[in-house]
N, C-alpha and C positions, 0 to 999 in steps of 0.2 A: 317459594310466593307465589304458588298456587294456593295452599294450604292460606296463606295471611288474608288472600284477598276472599275467598272461598269466606272464613270463620267472618271477614270486615259485611259478606255481600251478608249473612244470617241474620246478622245487626242491625242493617240497613242501613251498612254507612256507602253501602257502592252500588250504583245505579246500575239497571243494566245498559246503558246509552256508555257509565264509564267503562263497564266489560267490554263493550265493541272497540275501545281508542286500547284498553290492554293488549288488545287482537291486534291491530294496528299500530302499536310500539311494537308487537311484537314478545310481550312477557306471558300474553297466554293465548293456548291455541283454540280455536276454537270448539273440537272438541271438550278443553279445559271446560270455557264459558256455556258450553249446552250442558257440562255436568251439573257445574255454579246455580243455571238459571234452575234446572231440575227439581234441586233443593226447594224453591218456592212452591211447587206442587203435592209435598209432602206435609 
């Protein structure tokens, strides 16, 4: 699921607030969400 969310984030289909929602649902860990957010700075 991490890879799927990461790919969707890169395309702009997932927002930062949605990443936080995935954390609260237990789909992602905070560490995974931070890695995904770091992609935006590359």
